[in-house]
Structures are given as structure tokens and as C-alpha cells.
C-alpha angles and dihedrals in degrees: 000000000000121000134210138200114205120199127191123195147133128252123192112244090237090057099044099096092049091044091054091050092049092045091052090051091049092049091050092051093047091049091049092055099029111031092182089088101104104171143358126201125192116193128184109215127213091259091057096254123118135231114206114190122191116196121207133189089239144346093260093059092045091050093049092051095048091045086059096044092111088065092061109087089197094063100074091037091055097042092047087075093056133075135195091023122181131172136197132185125217146157125244108249099175132006125177 
């Protein structure tokens, strides 16, 4: 069963372009080391916050990648441009 990690955070408008570049670099690095990352989706909500959902082949692959997150230099650089960040893990129950 596939797994997801959903993040919610804010990014200042002035930082958005740099954030997107750093996020892309982080995603590429994670995929290189943990190919179970199948898809990422970033959505800007009406209130100006973002949801960033990372889809994984399974919970084990997701857990291994996030256990190694401290080894990805891009992670703190990317998240430094966010504020009020939260994250939740889940499993896909139905997808159409």
C-alpha cells in the first residue's frame, strides 16, 4: 500500500522562487538515494499556505528516507525558507 507524507507551511512571496529551486534539488537528491518516492505535489491554498504531499511506494521506503533526512544538505536549506511547518504521515486508502 502506498504511503504519503503531507507537509503544510508558509513561504514568503519574496522567497518562493528560491524555495521552488531548493525544493526541486531536494526532491532530486531524495529520489536518487530513495527511488521509492513516486510523486510530489505542491499546492498553494486560498489562505496563502502550501500543502506539499510526497507519495511513496510504501511506508518502509518513506520511513527510510525520512530517517536519513539529516544526510541531505538540501533539507535544512529548503525548510529555512518556510515557517509554521507541520507534517503528517498516512496511507492511501482509495485513489481514483
